[in-house]
Each structure stands twice: as structure tokens, then as C-alpha cells.
N, C-alpha and C positions, 0 to 999 in steps of 0.2 A: 664051693657054693658061698662060703662066707665072704669071699672077695668079689663076687659077682655084683654088678651095679645095674639096676633097672632104672632107666631114665625116662621120666614123664615129661613130655614137651607140651606145654600148655599154650594153646593158640597155634597148634601145629600145622594148620593149613595156611598160615600167613607166610609172607615173603621170607623173612629171616629164618623162621622155624623150619621151613621145608629143607633147607640146606643143612641145618643142624641135625635133623632127623636122618638125612641121607648119610652124613659123615658118621654119625653115631652107629648106624647099622653096619658100617665097615670097620668099626673099632672093636677089637677083641675084648671080651669081658663086659661089653656094654650093650644092653638090650633096650632100644627105644620104644616108647609107647606114646601115641599121640592122644591129645585131648582137645576137643572142640565141641561146639553145640551140635554139629552134624558130622556124621562120618563121611568123608569124601569117597567118591567112587574109586575102587581099587585100593583102598587104604589097607595097611597091614594091621598090626596090633593097635587097637584104638579104643578110646573111651569117649562116649557121647555124654557130655555134661555141660550145664550152663553155669558159668562162674557167678552169675547173679542169683542162682538158686542154691543157697547155703546148704539146705537139708539134702537136696538131691546130689550135690557135689560131694558131701560127706559120705553118703551111701556109696557113690561110685568109687571113691578112693578106698574106702574100707574093704571093698571087694577085691582090691589089688594090694595086699599087704607086702608084696615083694618089692614095691617101689622104694628106692633109696635116694634118688636125686630128682630134683625138679628144675626145669628151665621154664621161666615165666616170660613168654614172648607175646602176651596178649595186651590189648588196650581197648578202651571203650571207643565207640564210633566218634569220629571227629572230622572237622573240615580243615581248611588250609589257613585258618586265622592264626595258628600258632599256639593259642591257649587251649588246653584240653581239659576235660571234665575231671576235676580232682576227686570229687566225692565218689563218682562211679568207678574210677580206676583204683582208688584206695579200697573200696568195698570189695571189688572182685579179688584183689590180692589177699585181703584179710580173710575172705571166705576160703580161699585155697589154703592159706597157712593154718587156719583153724582145722580144716579137714585133714591136712597132713599131720599135724601134731596129735590129733585125736585118733586117726585111723591107720597111720603108717608106722608100725613099730620099728622099721629099719630106716626111717627117714634120717638122712645125714647131711643133705646140702640143698640149698636153694640158690639158683642163679637168676638174676634180673637182667633182661635185655632192655637197656635204656637208650640214650642217644645224646646228640649234640645239644638238644634243647636244655640239657642240664646247665649249660654255660650261657643260655640266653641267645642262641644263634637265631632264634625266631624273632627276637626283639630288636636287635641292632648290633653294632660293633661291640666286640668283647676282647679281652686281653688274649693275645695269641703268641705262641701256640698255647692253647688251653691246657692246664694241668689239673689233675684229678682233685687236688686240694685247693683250687681257686675258690674265692668267696662266692657264695650263692647270689643270684640276682633277686630282685624284688619278686615275691610270689604273686600269683599262684604258679606252681609247677608240680604236677603230680609225681614226678620223679623224686622230688625231695620227700614228699609224704610217704611214698612207698619205701624208700631206703630207710627213713627214720623208723617206720613201723617194723621193718625186718630187723634192723640193728637193735632196737629195744627188745623185741621178742627173743632174740638170740642170746641175750645175756644169761649166762649160767646154764645154757643148754648144750647138748652134745652134738648139735648140728651147726653148720657154718653157712655163710652166704658170700656171694660176690656179685658184682654187676659189671656189664660191658657197656661202653659208651661209643658206639660207632657213629660215623658221620652218615650222610645219605647213603642208604644201602641200595646197591645196583645189582640186578640179577636178570637172568633170562626166565621170565615167568609169563608165558602166554596167557592172556585173559585177565591179567592183573594190570589195569591201566595206570596205576600210580607208580610209574617207573620211568625214570628219566630217559633211558635209551630208547624204549619203544615210543615214548612221546615225541622226542626229538626226531626219531625216524619217520613218524607219521607227518610231522611238520615239514620235514625235508621232502617227503613224497608229494605232499600237496604243493609245495613250492615248485617242484619239478613239473608237476602236471599243469601248473599255471604259467610255466615258462619264466619263473623268477629265480634269482640267485638266493642263496641261503643267508638271508639277513639274520643278524643276531638280535632277538627280540627283547633282550634284557636291558638293564640300566647301563649307562656308560661306565659307571664305577664298577659294576660287576665284570665288565669286559677286561679290566686290568687288575682286579683283585686276585689274591691267591686263594684257591679253593682246593678241596680234596673230597674223596668219596671212599666208601667201603665196599669192596666186593663181597657179596653174600657168602661165597665159599670161604673167604678169609675170615669173616665173622664166625662162621661155623667152626673153623679151625681154632680160633681164639677162644671161643666159649668152651669147647671141650678141653682145651689146655687149661683154662682157668679152673674148671671143675676138678681136674686131676692134679693141680699144682698146689701143694700145701702153702707156698708163699703167697698165694692169692686169697687165702681165707680172710673173709670179713673186710674186703677191700673192693674198690672200683678201679677199672682200667679202661683207658681209651683204646679203641680198636679201629684203626684206619689203614688204608693201603700202604702208607709209609712214604708216599711221594706227594707232590702237589702240582697244580697247573694253573695257568691263567687262561681264561677263555679266549683271549686274543691270540694265544698260541695254539690252543686245541681246536678252535672253531674251523680254521682252514683245513686242518687234518680231517675233521668230521665231514666238512663239505666235500672234500675229495672222495671220501669213502661213500658218500651218498650220491656221487656223480654230479655235483653241482659246483658252479663257481661260488667263491666266498663273497658274500654281500657286505653290507655296511652295518654298523650299529644303528638299529632302528627300533627304539623302545616302543613296545606295543603289548598290551595285555592279550595274551593268546586266548584267554577265556572269552574275550569279546570278539577278537578278530577271526577266530576259528569257529565261532558259533554257527556260521552259515555254510561251513565247508563240508558238511556231511555228504551232499551229492558228489562233490569232487572226490571224496574218499571212496564212495561207492563205485565211481567210474574206475578208480585205481584197482579196487578189489576185483571188478569184473575183468579188467585187462590182464591181471596177473594171477587170478585164482586165489586171492588171499582169503584167509579163514575167518577173520573177525571183523565186526563192525567197529567204527571209530571209538565208540564208548568203551570198548574192551581193550583198546590199544593205547589211547592217549588220555592223560589227565592234564588238561590245559592249565587248570588252577594250580596244580602241583608244579608244573614247569614255571609258571609265573612266580611262585613262592621261591623256588631255587634261584632263578635268574634275576630275581629282585634283590639279592643280597649283594649290595655294592660295597662290601667290606670283606676283609680277609676271614676265611673260615678254615682254621687250622687247629689240630689237636696234637699235643705232644705224645709221642710213643715211648718216652724215656722210661716211665715206670714199668711198662710191659717189657721193654728190652732188659732192664735191670733184673726183672724177675725171671727172665729166661725165654721170652717169646721171640721167635725169629721170623715169623711169617711176614710176608710182604707181597705186594702185587704192583706190577707196572700198570698204572691207570690208563695210559694211552693204548696199550695192548689189550687191556680189558674192554675198553670201548669198542675196539675193532672186533674182538672176539664175540662180544655180545650182539653187535650189529649182524655179524655173519650168522649167529645162532637164530636170531629172530627171522632172518631171511629163510633159513632152512626150515623153520617151523611155519612158513607161509604167513607170518604176521606182518612183515615188511616186504616191499617189492624188491626185486634185484636191482643192482646199480645200473 
């Protein structure tokens, strides 16, 4: 029993955390527990608590003294402007850390799921491939405040921390619209219904820049590796698929998978141009028996954010490789696999 680890996944209903919980459940000696404001239907071991309610959170954690490890994958609500609420995100994490130190006698580790915004990917071009020790950009950036808080609190304590920095996390998550594959799939389906080729709606510079993504399953693998690897204590690591692509190479491949001719680079804000396409999608739903309305399939603002990055977006995996992480994903195969999965879930129409 002394070697057993009970892993609390905070924000467990989110995109990244779902795969972490699934992988943790299959890991011998690791028992996952979810935490969110509401308990999802069909959830397993779960704690209902609000990170903004310090007293309630403290009571909830004190009732589960067996918890040894925390994965923090939560964030305050935000739009696609790039800048997120520093005060709210810091307060939520501080409440969790206060509750853990006060009410969890076996608390040994905290993992933060952060991301590429650490390097200013949302601001503009940055040095690539980004390395974990690169200089910070001009604040605000709640990742900085969170890591500084945790690093300061850890000094002299018998618990450790680490942080993962994935790129854009892609996953098969029906009902979660902020996902690049389902959004591009919906755009392609609407193009097909209107008899149009698959034009690339991003910037011309984005078409030729080098980009990368992170498969949610790979992120889960990396997070659990970091938790169990002593060399990762009190450090941050990039976690990306390990390859890269240019949209000018990938787009024709995607067009073929969607059953469309590849179109031209035609910059347009999808949030504007797709705003009146709800009826087109409803016609597609009716013809193919699809499960979800467009609002649950596509986030046009998110796609505009990603396809508006007309500069290289690359993260170095050297630090993780030197520490022993060998996980990698073929991004082209991942796109193909996720498109097929969304079709099987009746979220996207067949080719």
C-alpha cells in the first residue's frame, strides 16, 4: 500500500485530462480520481468541487486523504484572443495547492498541464524550435504566474512538481467544438455540400510555415511518464508529436480524405464566413444522420486562431528525449485516424 499512488486529475472532463485519466486507469499501481464542478454522466471515482470555492475545495480534498499525486489541467474560461485571465487562473491553482498541503498527508507531486503559449505562440513569431529555458515574453501570461507560485511553494517541501508544454492538442472528442479536426471536417463538409473545393482559409504565410500538434494520447503518455520519472522533478518539458508539417503539404492530403479537390489559399475569417452556414450543416445532418449541431462540432474562431499563425510553430523535444521519453506520433496518420473516428461517431459525414 505504501507504493500505491492515487492520482487526482483536476479539470478531468476537459480534452487533455480525459486521455490522462484513461491511461492512468490502465497503469498498474495508479488509481485515477476526477475532479470538476459537476460529475459527468457515467463517471467513475469523482469529486465534485469548484476550484473558486476555497473552503469547499479544502473539505472535498480532506475527505480523500489517500491522494498522492495531482494533475492540474484546468483553466478559467477564455476566448480566442490569446491572453487569458491571470488572476482567476492563479487563484484556482492556489486554492488547490492550499487544500492539498493542508488536507492530503500523502501529497507527493503536482503536475501542471501548460502549453505553447509559454513561448508566446499567441503573440507572434518566436525562436524555434522553442526550448524550455527560452526567455519569457512580455507578460501577462498565467503560465508564468502558476509555475512561479508552485516553484516557490515547493522550496523545502517533500513534494515535487513538473509541467508539460504541448502544442495544440488534437483528440477525438464528440461534442467538444474547440478541436481542429472536427472543425476542419465540418468546413470540408460544407464546402462539399456547396460544390466547392477545399480552399485553405488561413493566411498565405501559414500555408508555408512549419507547424506541429500534440496528440492527446501522446500527451497522456508524457504526463504519466513525467510523474513517475525522478529526472523530471521540478522541471518543465515540451510534449509534441515529434514531427512537423507545412499546410501546403498536408492540405491536399486532407482534401483527399474529405473527398474534395484541393483549392487555393483564400484567406477568410471562418467566424465570419461560416456564420450563416447553419442551415447548410442541418441539411448535411439530415442526409447523413449526424448526431450534433454545428455549435458542438466546429469552433470557427479557434480555427481562425490556428490558421492565422503565419510563422513557424515548433517546440524542441530534446530535453524530454535526454530524460528518457521515447513517445512519438505520425501527425499525418493521426489526422487520418481522427477523421475516421469522427465519422464512426456520426459527427462528420462519410467521404
